[in-house]
Biopython code that builds the backbone (N, CA, C, O; Angstrom):
import numpy as np
from Bio.PDB.StructureBuilder import StructureBuilder

atoms = [
    (1, "MET", "N", (54.944, 120.687, 55.013)),
    (1, "MET", "CA", (55.531, 119.361, 55.090)),
    (1, "MET", "C", (54.667, 118.496, 56.003)),
    (1, "MET", "O", (54.326, 118.877, 57.123)),
    (2, "LYS", "N", (54.333, 117.341, 55.490)),
    (2, "LYS", "CA", (53.527, 116.403, 56.258)),
    (2, "LYS", "C", (54.446, 115.506, 57.077)),
    (2, "LYS", "O", (55.393, 114.925, 56.546)),
    (3, "ILE", "N", (54.160, 115.396, 58.382)),
    (3, "ILE", "CA", (54.958, 114.558, 59.270)),
    (3, "ILE", "C", (54.355, 113.162, 59.280)),
    (3, "ILE", "O", (53.216, 112.958, 59.702)),
    (4, "THR", "N", (55.136, 112.221, 58.811)),
    (4, "THR", "CA", (54.686, 110.833, 58.737)),
    (4, "THR", "C", (55.333, 110.029, 59.865)),
    (4, "THR", "O", (56.332, 110.461, 60.441)),
    (5, "PRO", "N", (54.771, 108.871, 60.179)),
    (5, "PRO", "CA", (55.392, 108.017, 61.201)),
    (5, "PRO", "C", (56.828, 107.632, 60.844)),
    (5, "PRO", "O", (57.671, 107.486, 61.730)),
    (6, "LEU", "N", (57.107, 107.469, 59.553)),
    (6, "LEU", "CA", (58.458, 107.125, 59.130)),
    (6, "LEU", "C", (59.420, 108.279, 59.435)),
    (6, "LEU", "O", (60.537, 108.052, 59.902)),
    (7, "PHE", "N", (58.985, 109.516, 59.172)),
    (7, "PHE", "CA", (59.802, 110.685, 59.457)),
    (7, "PHE", "C", (60.096, 110.782, 60.954)),
    (7, "PHE", "O", (61.234, 111.041, 61.347)),
    (8, "VAL", "N", (59.092, 110.578, 61.777)),
    (8, "VAL", "CA", (59.264, 110.626, 63.236)),
    (8, "VAL", "C", (60.234, 109.542, 63.690)),
    (8, "VAL", "O", (61.096, 109.791, 64.533)),
    (9, "ALA", "N", (60.098, 108.351, 63.138)),
    (9, "ALA", "CA", (60.987, 107.247, 63.510)),
    (9, "ALA", "C", (62.431, 107.559, 63.118)),
    (9, "ALA", "O", (63.352, 107.292, 63.891)),
    (10, "LEU", "N", (62.636, 108.117, 61.935)),
    (10, "LEU", "CA", (63.982, 108.475, 61.498)),
    (10, "LEU", "C", (64.571, 109.578, 62.385)),
    (10, "LEU", "O", (65.747, 109.534, 62.748)),
    (11, "LEU", "N", (63.755, 110.545, 62.721)),
    (11, "LEU", "CA", (64.202, 111.642, 63.574)),
    (11, "LEU", "C", (64.592, 111.132, 64.961)),
    (11, "LEU", "O", (65.632, 111.516, 65.496)),
    (12, "LEU", "N", (63.766, 110.276, 65.536)),
    (12, "LEU", "CA", (64.069, 109.705, 66.849)),
    (12, "LEU", "C", (65.312, 108.827, 66.797)),
    (12, "LEU", "O", (66.133, 108.842, 67.714)),
    (13, "GLY", "N", (65.440, 108.072, 65.733)),
    (13, "GLY", "CA", (66.615, 107.218, 65.570)),
    (13, "GLY", "C", (67.898, 108.027, 65.499)),
    (13, "GLY", "O", (68.904, 107.656, 66.104)),
    (14, "ALA", "N", (67.869, 109.133, 64.763)),
    (14, "ALA", "CA", (69.034, 110.003, 64.648)),
    (14, "ALA", "C", (69.369, 110.631, 65.999)),
    (14, "ALA", "O", (70.540, 110.735, 66.362)),
    (15, "SER", "N", (68.360, 111.044, 66.734)),
    (15, "SER", "CA", (68.589, 111.653, 68.046)),
    (15, "SER", "C", (69.184, 110.639, 69.014)),
    (15, "SER", "O", (70.110, 110.956, 69.761)),
    (16, "THR", "N", (68.657, 109.433, 69.000)),
    (16, "THR", "CA", (69.139, 108.386, 69.896)),
    (16, "THR", "C", (70.579, 108.017, 69.581)),
    (16, "THR", "O", (71.394, 107.868, 70.492)),
    (17, "SER", "N", (70.901, 107.867, 68.304)),
    (17, "SER", "CA", (72.274, 107.494, 67.959)),
    (17, "SER", "C", (73.248, 108.593, 68.329)),
    (17, "SER", "O", (74.385, 108.300, 68.698)),
    (18, "THR", "N", (72.839, 109.847, 68.241)),
    (18, "THR", "CA", (73.701, 110.952, 68.658)),
    (18, "THR", "C", (73.965, 110.883, 70.154)),
    (18, "THR", "O", (75.095, 111.103, 70.590)),
    (19, "LEU", "N", (72.946, 110.582, 70.946)),
    (19, "LEU", "CA", (73.118, 110.460, 72.389)),
    (19, "LEU", "C", (74.045, 109.315, 72.747)),
    (19, "LEU", "O", (74.898, 109.451, 73.624)),
    (20, "VAL", "N", (73.881, 108.190, 72.071)),
    (20, "VAL", "CA", (74.706, 107.024, 72.356)),
    (20, "VAL", "C", (76.156, 107.299, 71.996)),
    (20, "VAL", "O", (77.059, 106.966, 72.763)),
    (21, "ILE", "N", (76.385, 107.901, 70.842)),
    (21, "ILE", "CA", (77.754, 108.183, 70.412)),
    (21, "ILE", "C", (78.406, 109.193, 71.338)),
    (21, "ILE", "O", (79.545, 108.993, 71.760)),
    (22, "SER", "N", (77.706, 110.276, 71.664)),
    (22, "SER", "CA", (78.305, 111.285, 72.530)),
    (22, "SER", "C", (78.452, 110.782, 73.956)),
    (22, "SER", "O", (79.323, 111.263, 74.680)),
    (23, "GLY", "N", (77.636, 109.837, 74.380)),
    (23, "GLY", "CA", (77.739, 109.277, 75.722)),
    (23, "GLY", "C", (78.980, 108.423, 75.904)),
    (23, "GLY", "O", (79.419, 108.220, 77.036)),
    (24, "CYS", "N", (79.554, 107.918, 74.829)),
    (24, "CYS", "CA", (80.727, 107.057, 74.898)),
    (24, "CYS", "C", (82.018, 107.814, 74.647)),
    (24, "CYS", "O", (83.102, 107.283, 74.886)),
    (25, "ALA", "N", (81.918, 109.046, 74.167)),
    (25, "ALA", "CA", (83.109, 109.814, 73.827)),
    (25, "ALA", "C", (83.675, 110.489, 75.065)),
    (25, "ALA", "O", (82.934, 110.946, 75.935)),
    (26, "GLY", "N", (84.988, 110.544, 75.128)),
    (26, "GLY", "CA", (85.639, 111.207, 76.240)),
    (26, "GLY", "C", (85.878, 112.672, 75.933)),
    (26, "GLY", "O", (85.849, 113.094, 74.777)),
    (27, "THR", "N", (86.111, 113.431, 76.972)),
    (27, "THR", "CA", (86.490, 114.835, 76.840)),
    (27, "THR", "C", (87.808, 115.016, 77.576)),
    (27, "THR", "O", (88.405, 114.045, 78.040)),
    (28, "SER", "N", (88.257, 116.249, 77.683)),
    (28, "SER", "CA", (89.535, 116.467, 78.370)),
    (28, "SER", "C", (89.447, 116.170, 79.869)),
    (28, "SER", "O", (90.465, 115.915, 80.512)),
    (29, "THR", "N", (88.240, 116.202, 80.423)),
    (29, "THR", "CA", (88.084, 115.940, 81.855)),
    (29, "THR", "C", (87.254, 114.703, 82.162)),
    (29, "THR", "O", (87.107, 114.326, 83.325)),
    (30, "ARG", "N", (86.714, 114.072, 81.134)),
    (30, "ARG", "CA", (85.860, 112.900, 81.341)),
    (30, "ARG", "C", (86.320, 111.780, 80.430)),
    (30, "ARG", "O", (86.581, 111.994, 79.247)),
    (31, "GLU", "N", (86.416, 110.589, 80.988)),
    (31, "GLU", "CA", (86.920, 109.459, 80.228)),
    (31, "GLU", "C", (85.836, 108.830, 79.367)),
    (31, "GLU", "O", (84.654, 108.849, 79.711)),
    (32, "SER", "N", (86.266, 108.272, 78.234)),
    (32, "SER", "CA", (85.345, 107.530, 77.382)),
    (32, "SER", "C", (85.113, 106.155, 78.001)),
    (32, "SER", "O", (85.746, 105.802, 78.996)),
    (33, "THR", "N", (84.221, 105.396, 77.420)),
    (33, "THR", "CA", (83.948, 104.052, 77.927)),
    (33, "THR", "C", (85.199, 103.187, 77.879)),
    (33, "THR", "O", (85.504, 102.475, 78.835)),
    (34, "GLY", "N", (85.919, 103.249, 76.769)),
    (34, "GLY", "CA", (87.151, 102.470, 76.636)),
    (34, "GLY", "C", (88.209, 102.900, 77.635)),
    (34, "GLY", "O", (88.904, 102.067, 78.216)),
    (35, "GLU", "N", (88.329, 104.223, 77.832)),
    (35, "GLU", "CA", (89.289, 104.726, 78.806)),
    (35, "GLU", "C", (88.906, 104.298, 80.218)),
    (35, "GLU", "O", (89.776, 103.980, 81.028)),
    (36, "TYR", "N", (87.617, 104.287, 80.513)),
    (36, "TYR", "CA", (87.149, 103.850, 81.830)),
    (36, "TYR", "C", (87.601, 102.414, 82.094)),
    (36, "TYR", "O", (88.083, 102.092, 83.180)),
    (37, "ILE", "N", (87.439, 101.569, 81.097)),
    (37, "ILE", "CA", (87.849, 100.166, 81.240)),
    (37, "ILE", "C", (89.359, 100.076, 81.432)),
    (37, "ILE", "O", (89.831, 99.339, 82.298)),
    (38, "ASP", "N", (90.124, 100.823, 80.628)),
    (38, "ASP", "CA", (91.583, 100.825, 80.757)),
    (38, "ASP", "C", (92.021, 101.347, 82.122)),
    (38, "ASP", "O", (92.907, 100.774, 82.756)),
    (39, "ASN", "N", (91.398, 102.433, 82.573)),
    (39, "ASN", "CA", (91.754, 103.024, 83.870)),
    (39, "ASN", "C", (91.440, 102.076, 85.013)),
    (39, "ASN", "O", (92.220, 101.960, 85.958)),
    (40, "THR", "N", (90.306, 101.399, 84.933)),
    (40, "THR", "CA", (89.917, 100.441, 85.971)),
    (40, "THR", "C", (90.909, 99.282, 86.030)),
    (40, "THR", "O", (91.290, 98.843, 87.115)),
    (41, "ALA", "N", (91.325, 98.787, 84.868)),
    (41, "ALA", "CA", (92.296, 97.687, 84.831)),
    (41, "ALA", "C", (93.642, 98.131, 85.381)),
    (41, "ALA", "O", (94.290, 97.387, 86.117)),
    (42, "LEU", "N", (94.064, 99.339, 85.031)),
    (42, "LEU", "CA", (95.331, 99.864, 85.523)),
    (42, "LEU", "C", (95.307, 100.015, 87.049)),
    (42, "LEU", "O", (96.258, 99.637, 87.733)),
    (43, "THR", "N", (94.226, 100.565, 87.562)),
    (43, "THR", "CA", (94.065, 100.709, 89.009)),
    (43, "THR", "C", (94.126, 99.349, 89.695)),
    (43, "THR", "O", (94.765, 99.206, 90.737)),
    (44, "ALA", "N", (93.470, 98.360, 89.119)),
    (44, "ALA", "CA", (93.459, 97.008, 89.700)),
    (44, "ALA", "C", (94.860, 96.398, 89.718)),
    (44, "ALA", "O", (95.235, 95.738, 90.687)),
    (45, "ARG", "N", (95.642, 96.616, 88.647)),
    (45, "ARG", "CA", (97.004, 96.071, 88.612)),
    (45, "ARG", "C", (97.882, 96.711, 89.690)),
    (45, "ARG", "O", (98.670, 96.026, 90.342)),
    (46, "VAL", "N", (97.743, 98.017, 89.874)),
    (46, "VAL", "CA", (98.536, 98.704, 90.901)),
    (46, "VAL", "C", (98.133, 98.209, 92.293)),
    (46, "VAL", "O", (98.996, 97.922, 93.122)),
    (47, "LYS", "N", (96.829, 98.107, 92.549)),
    (47, "LYS", "CA", (96.354, 97.641, 93.854)),
    (47, "LYS", "C", (96.805, 96.212, 94.127)),
    (47, "LYS", "O", (97.172, 95.880, 95.255)),
    (48, "ALA", "N", (96.780, 95.371, 93.106)),
    (48, "ALA", "CA", (97.230, 93.983, 93.281)),
    (48, "ALA", "C", (98.712, 93.935, 93.625)),
    (48, "ALA", "O", (99.134, 93.127, 94.452)),
    (49, "ALA", "N", (99.499, 94.795, 92.997)),
    (49, "ALA", "CA", (100.931, 94.837, 93.299)),
    (49, "ALA", "C", (101.158, 95.321, 94.732)),
    (49, "ALA", "O", (102.055, 94.826, 95.414)),
    (50, "PHE", "N", (100.359, 96.278, 95.191)),
    (50, "PHE", "CA", (100.472, 96.737, 96.577)),
    (50, "PHE", "C", (100.112, 95.615, 97.545)),
    (50, "PHE", "O", (100.773, 95.436, 98.569)),
    (51, "ALA", "N", (99.075, 94.867, 97.224)),
    (51, "ALA", "CA", (98.605, 93.804, 98.112)),
    (51, "ALA", "C", (99.646, 92.705, 98.291)),
    (51, "ALA", "O", (99.705, 92.066, 99.341)),
    (52, "SER", "N", (100.463, 92.486, 97.271)),
    (52, "SER", "CA", (101.466, 91.422, 97.374)),
    (52, "SER", "C", (102.811, 91.928, 97.890)),
    (52, "SER", "O", (103.761, 91.154, 98.003)),
    (53, "ASP", "N", (102.897, 93.225, 98.206)),
    (53, "ASP", "CA", (104.139, 93.799, 98.706)),
    (53, "ASP", "C", (104.129, 93.808, 100.231)),
    (53, "ASP", "O", (103.099, 94.070, 100.853)),
    (54, "GLU", "N", (105.281, 93.522, 100.826)),
    (54, "GLU", "CA", (105.372, 93.473, 102.288)),
    (54, "GLU", "C", (105.574, 94.848, 102.924)),
    (54, "GLU", "O", (105.318, 95.017, 104.117)),
    (55, "VAL", "N", (106.031, 95.833, 102.145)),
    (55, "VAL", "CA", (106.315, 97.157, 102.692)),
    (55, "VAL", "C", (105.078, 98.050, 102.651)),
    (55, "VAL", "O", (104.750, 98.713, 103.634)),
    (56, "VAL", "N", (104.401, 98.062, 101.517)),
    (56, "VAL", "CA", (103.224, 98.925, 101.343)),
    (56, "VAL", "C", (101.995, 98.238, 101.923)),
    (56, "VAL", "O", (101.717, 97.078, 101.618)),
    (57, "LYS", "N", (101.280, 98.947, 102.742)),
    (57, "LYS", "CA", (100.025, 98.424, 103.286)),
    (57, "LYS", "C", (98.907, 98.870, 102.344)),
    (57, "LYS", "O", (98.488, 100.027, 102.361)),
    (58, "ALA", "N", (98.439, 97.942, 101.531)),
    (58, "ALA", "CA", (97.500, 98.255, 100.455)),
    (58, "ALA", "C", (96.241, 98.954, 100.955)),
    (58, "ALA", "O", (95.681, 99.789, 100.245)),
    (59, "ARG", "N", (95.791, 98.631, 102.152)),
    (59, "ARG", "CA", (94.562, 99.251, 102.670)),
    (59, "ARG", "C", (94.755, 100.723, 103.011)),
    (59, "ARG", "O", (93.784, 101.474, 103.097)),
    (60, "ASP", "N", (96.006, 101.138, 103.205)),
    (60, "ASP", "CA", (96.282, 102.525, 103.585)),
    (60, "ASP", "C", (96.452, 103.459, 102.387)),
    (60, "ASP", "O", (96.481, 104.680, 102.548)),
    (61, "VAL", "N", (96.567, 102.883, 101.177)),
    (61, "VAL", "CA", (96.836, 103.684, 99.989)),
    (61, "VAL", "C", (95.680, 103.556, 98.998)),
    (61, "VAL", "O", (95.289, 102.452, 98.620)),
    (62, "SER", "N", (95.145, 104.695, 98.589)),
    (62, "SER", "CA", (94.097, 104.718, 97.563)),
    (62, "SER", "C", (94.750, 104.943, 96.203)),
    (62, "SER", "O", (95.744, 105.659, 96.088)),
    (63, "VAL", "N", (94.179, 104.326, 95.186)),
    (63, "VAL", "CA", (94.721, 104.429, 93.835)),
    (63, "VAL", "C", (93.611, 104.856, 92.892)),
    (63, "VAL", "O", (92.527, 104.273, 92.893)),
    (64, "GLU", "N", (93.883, 105.871, 92.090)),
    (64, "GLU", "CA", (92.973, 106.288, 91.031)),
    (64, "GLU", "C", (93.790, 106.473, 89.764)),
    (64, "GLU", "O", (94.933, 106.926, 89.816)),
    (65, "SER", "N", (93.204, 106.122, 88.626)),
    (65, "SER", "CA", (93.901, 106.239, 87.349)),
    (65, "SER", "C", (93.073, 107.051, 86.373)),
    (65, "SER", "O", (91.844, 106.977, 86.362)),
    (66, "PHE", "N", (93.774, 107.836, 85.546)),
    (66, "PHE", "CA", (93.117, 108.597, 84.489)),
    (66, "PHE", "C", (94.109, 108.777, 83.353)),
    (66, "PHE", "O", (95.106, 109.487, 83.486)),
    (67, "ARG", "N", (93.824, 108.127, 82.241)),
    (67, "ARG", "CA", (94.644, 108.233, 81.029)),
    (67, "ARG", "C", (96.129, 107.968, 81.275)),
    (67, "ARG", "O", (96.986, 108.727, 80.822)),
    (68, "GLY", "N", (96.421, 106.896, 81.991)),
    (68, "GLY", "CA", (97.799, 106.484, 82.219)),
    (68, "GLY", "C", (98.479, 107.135, 83.409)),
    (68, "GLY", "O", (99.587, 106.747, 83.778)),
    (69, "THR", "N", (97.828, 108.121, 84.012)),
    (69, "THR", "CA", (98.391, 108.755, 85.201)),
    (69, "THR", "C", (97.735, 108.142, 86.430)),
    (69, "THR", "O", (96.509, 108.092, 86.535)),
    (70, "VAL", "N", (98.560, 107.681, 87.352)),
    (70, "VAL", "CA", (98.075, 107.057, 88.575)),
    (70, "VAL", "C", (98.270, 108.044, 89.722)),
    (70, "VAL", "O", (99.355, 108.597, 89.907)),
    (71, "GLN", "N", (97.211, 108.251, 90.481)),
    (71, "GLN", "CA", (97.291, 109.127, 91.651)),
    (71, "GLN", "C", (97.186, 108.269, 92.901)),
    (71, "GLN", "O", (96.254, 107.482, 93.065)),
    (72, "LEU", "N", (98.171, 108.444, 93.781)),
    (72, "LEU", "CA", (98.200, 107.716, 95.040)),
    (72, "LEU", "C", (97.861, 108.684, 96.160)),
    (72, "LEU", "O", (98.333, 109.821, 96.166)),
    (73, "SER", "N", (97.052, 108.242, 97.101)),
    (73, "SER", "CA", (96.727, 109.067, 98.261)),
    (73, "SER", "C", (96.513, 108.160, 99.464)),
    (73, "SER", "O", (96.376, 106.944, 99.329)),
    (74, "GLY", "N", (96.488, 108.768, 100.626)),
    (74, "GLY", "CA", (96.301, 108.018, 101.855)),
    (74, "GLY", "C", (97.375, 108.383, 102.855)),
    (74, "GLY", "O", (98.116, 109.348, 102.668)),
    (75, "PHE", "N", (97.453, 107.603, 103.919)),
    (75, "PHE", "CA", (98.398, 107.858, 105.006)),
    (75, "PHE", "C", (99.226, 106.611, 105.268)),
    (75, "PHE", "O", (98.688, 105.507, 105.355)),
    (76, "VAL", "N", (100.537, 106.791, 105.393)),
    (76, "VAL", "CA", (101.438, 105.679, 105.702)),
    (76, "VAL", "C", (102.296, 106.057, 106.905)),
    (76, "VAL", "O", (102.342, 107.221, 107.303)),
    (77, "GLU", "N", (102.969, 105.071, 107.477)),
    (77, "GLU", "CA", (103.771, 105.271, 108.685)),
    (77, "GLU", "C", (105.141, 105.867, 108.395)),
    (77, "GLU", "O", (105.651, 106.650, 109.196)),
    (78, "THR", "N", (105.752, 105.507, 107.253)),
    (78, "THR", "CA", (107.131, 105.940, 106.986)),
    (78, "THR", "C", (107.278, 106.488, 105.566)),
    (78, "THR", "O", (106.469, 106.210, 104.680)),
    (79, "SER", "N", (108.335, 107.272, 105.384)),
    (79, "SER", "CA", (108.620, 107.779, 104.041)),
    (79, "SER", "C", (109.040, 106.635, 103.118)),
    (79, "SER", "O", (108.847, 106.710, 101.904)),
    (80, "GLY", "N", (109.611, 105.581, 103.692)),
    (80, "GLY", "CA", (109.967, 104.407, 102.891)),
    (80, "GLY", "C", (108.748, 103.752, 102.266)),
    (80, "GLY", "O", (108.808, 103.296, 101.124)),
    (81, "GLN", "N", (107.640, 103.699, 103.001)),
    (81, "GLN", "CA", (106.402, 103.135, 102.454)),
    (81, "GLN", "C", (105.874, 104.018, 101.314)),
    (81, "GLN", "O", (105.391, 103.514, 100.300)),
    (82, "LYS", "N", (105.973, 105.322, 101.495)),
    (82, "LYS", "CA", (105.518, 106.255, 100.455)),
    (82, "LYS", "C", (106.347, 106.067, 99.181)),
    (82, "LYS", "O", (105.796, 105.953, 98.087)),
    (83, "GLU", "N", (107.664, 106.035, 99.332)),
    (83, "GLU", "CA", (108.560, 105.866, 98.192)),
    (83, "GLU", "C", (108.357, 104.510, 97.515)),
    (83, "GLU", "O", (108.383, 104.406, 96.289)),
    (84, "ARG", "N", (108.157, 103.481, 98.324)),
    (84, "ARG", "CA", (107.947, 102.130, 97.773)),
    (84, "ARG", "C", (106.651, 102.079, 96.969)),
    (84, "ARG", "O", (106.613, 101.465, 95.903)),
    (85, "ALA", "N", (105.598, 102.710, 97.458)),
    (85, "ALA", "CA", (104.322, 102.728, 96.731)),
    (85, "ALA", "C", (104.497, 103.388, 95.369)),
    (85, "ALA", "O", (103.986, 102.890, 94.366)),
    (86, "GLU", "N", (105.212, 104.497, 95.330)),
    (86, "GLU", "CA", (105.446, 105.184, 94.062)),
    (86, "GLU", "C", (106.271, 104.318, 93.112)),
    (86, "GLU", "O", (105.978, 104.235, 91.920)),
    (87, "SER", "N", (107.292, 103.683, 93.648)),
    (87, "SER", "CA", (108.156, 102.818, 92.845)),
    (87, "SER", "C", (107.362, 101.657, 92.235)),
    (87, "SER", "O", (107.518, 101.334, 91.057)),
    (88, "ILE", "N", (106.524, 101.050, 93.043)),
    (88, "ILE", "CA", (105.704, 99.931, 92.549)),
    (88, "ILE", "C", (104.767, 100.424, 91.455)),
    (88, "ILE", "O", (104.658, 99.792, 90.405)),
    (89, "ALA", "N", (104.089, 101.548, 91.689)),
    (89, "ALA", "CA", (103.144, 102.067, 90.701)),
    (89, "ALA", "C", (103.850, 102.362, 89.380)),
    (89, "ALA", "O", (103.320, 102.051, 88.313)),
    (90, "LYS", "N", (105.033, 102.956, 89.441)),
    (90, "LYS", "CA", (105.782, 103.282, 88.213)),
    (90, "LYS", "C", (106.189, 102.037, 87.439)),
    (90, "LYS", "O", (106.369, 102.093, 86.222)),
    (91, "SER", "N", (106.334, 100.914, 88.136)),
    (91, "SER", "CA", (106.791, 99.684, 87.489)),
    (91, "SER", "C", (105.667, 98.935, 86.762)),
    (91, "SER", "O", (105.939, 97.981, 86.032)),
    (92, "ILE", "N", (104.441, 99.342, 86.946)),
    (92, "ILE", "CA", (103.304, 98.641, 86.346)),
    (92, "ILE", "C", (103.160, 99.046, 84.886)),
    (92, "ILE", "O", (103.186, 100.229, 84.548)),
    (93, "GLN", "N", (103.010, 98.048, 84.036)),
    (93, "GLN", "CA", (102.855, 98.309, 82.607)),
    (93, "GLN", "C", (101.602, 99.160, 82.357)),
    (93, "GLN", "O", (100.523, 98.864, 82.872)),
    (94, "GLY", "N", (101.763, 100.205, 81.571)),
    (94, "GLY", "CA", (100.648, 101.090, 81.249)),
    (94, "GLY", "C", (100.658, 102.383, 82.048)),
    (94, "GLY", "O", (99.973, 103.342, 81.692)),
    (95, "VAL", "N", (101.436, 102.413, 83.132)),
    (95, "VAL", "CA", (101.525, 103.637, 83.933)),
    (95, "VAL", "C", (102.491, 104.585, 83.240)),
    (95, "VAL", "O", (103.649, 104.244, 82.999)),
    (96, "GLN", "N", (102.000, 105.779, 82.921)),
    (96, "GLN", "CA", (102.830, 106.785, 82.257)),
    (96, "GLN", "C", (103.373, 107.810, 83.250)),
    (96, "GLN", "O", (104.458, 108.357, 83.048)),
    (97, "ALA", "N", (102.626, 108.071, 84.316)),
    (97, "ALA", "CA", (103.052, 109.037, 85.332)),
    (97, "ALA", "C", (102.411, 108.675, 86.660)),
    (97, "ALA", "O", (101.359, 108.037, 86.702)),
    (98, "VAL", "N", (103.056, 109.089, 87.745)),
    (98, "VAL", "CA", (102.522, 108.846, 89.085)),
    (98, "VAL", "C", (102.489, 110.167, 89.846)),
    (98, "VAL", "O", (103.489, 110.881, 89.913)),
    (99, "LYS", "N", (101.337, 110.481, 90.416)),
    (99, "LYS", "CA", (101.203, 111.622, 91.323)),
    (99, "LYS", "C", (101.099, 111.043, 92.724)),
    (99, "LYS", "O", (100.096, 110.424, 93.080)),
    (100, "ASN", "N", (102.129, 111.247, 93.503)),
    (100, "ASN", "CA", (102.187, 110.650, 94.832)),
    (100, "ASN", "C", (101.731, 111.673, 95.870)),
    (100, "ASN", "O", (102.510, 112.523, 96.300)),
    (101, "ASN", "N", (100.473, 111.581, 96.263)),
    (101, "ASN", "CA", (99.905, 112.467, 97.271)),
    (101, "ASN", "C", (99.759, 111.767, 98.624)),
    (101, "ASN", "O", (98.957, 112.182, 99.461)),
    (102, "ILE", "N", (100.532, 110.712, 98.830)),
    (102, "ILE", "CA", (100.503, 110.000, 100.100)),
    (102, "ILE", "C", (101.122, 110.879, 101.179)),
    (102, "ILE", "O", (102.121, 111.558, 100.939)),
    (103, "ILE", "N", (100.537, 110.865, 102.349)),
    (103, "ILE", "CA", (101.030, 111.651, 103.474)),
    (103, "ILE", "C", (101.622, 110.708, 104.513)),
    (103, "ILE", "O", (101.015, 109.704, 104.883)),
    (104, "VAL", "N", (102.830, 111.056, 104.978)),
    (104, "VAL", "CA", (103.492, 110.282, 106.024)),
    (104, "VAL", "C", (102.979, 110.831, 107.360)),
    (104, "VAL", "O", (103.063, 112.031, 107.622)),
    (105, "LYS", "N", (102.449, 109.937, 108.199)),
    (105, "LYS", "CA", (101.932, 110.332, 109.513)),
    (105, "LYS", "C", (103.086, 110.843, 110.371)),
    (105, "LYS", "O", (104.201, 110.325, 110.316)),
    (106, "ALA", "N", (102.793, 111.860, 111.158)),
    (106, "ALA", "CA", (103.804, 112.383, 112.094)),
    (106, "ALA", "C", (104.045, 111.345, 113.188)),
    (106, "ALA", "O", (103.111, 110.717, 113.686)),
    (107, "GLN", "N", (105.287, 111.184, 113.543)),
    (107, "GLN", "CA", (105.606, 110.156, 114.523)),
    (107, "GLN", "C", (105.804, 110.705, 115.887)),
    (107, "GLN", "O", (106.080, 109.953, 116.821)),
]
sb = StructureBuilder()
sb.init_structure("model")
sb.init_model(0)
sb.init_chain("A")
sb.init_seg("    ")
for serial, (resi, resn, name, xyz) in enumerate(atoms, 1):
    if name == "N":
        sb.init_residue(resn, " ", resi, " ")
    sb.init_atom(name, np.array(xyz, "f"), 0.0, 1.0, " ", f" {name:<3s}", serial, name[0])
structure = sb.get_structure()
């Protein structure tokens, strides 16, 4: 078989398109490009709700999202702040579950 420039170009094109397609696909532990955008927007909505709340100190709580599940972490002064953060996160459209890993500081 003679290798022509056209054959090489087609082969490279097929390889490149496979990389691009697989680079955008999600797996069970890695988000796709679309999921990344959705997760980022969800995280931003939760953080914005914390920032406008008088009970939750937004700087003390970290928020991460993955496929509709929001994980909260950080340290707060009272159990009321922890409960309020979870309540706010659950109320945000698109949140399917909340993992509340916030720790209440010992007083």
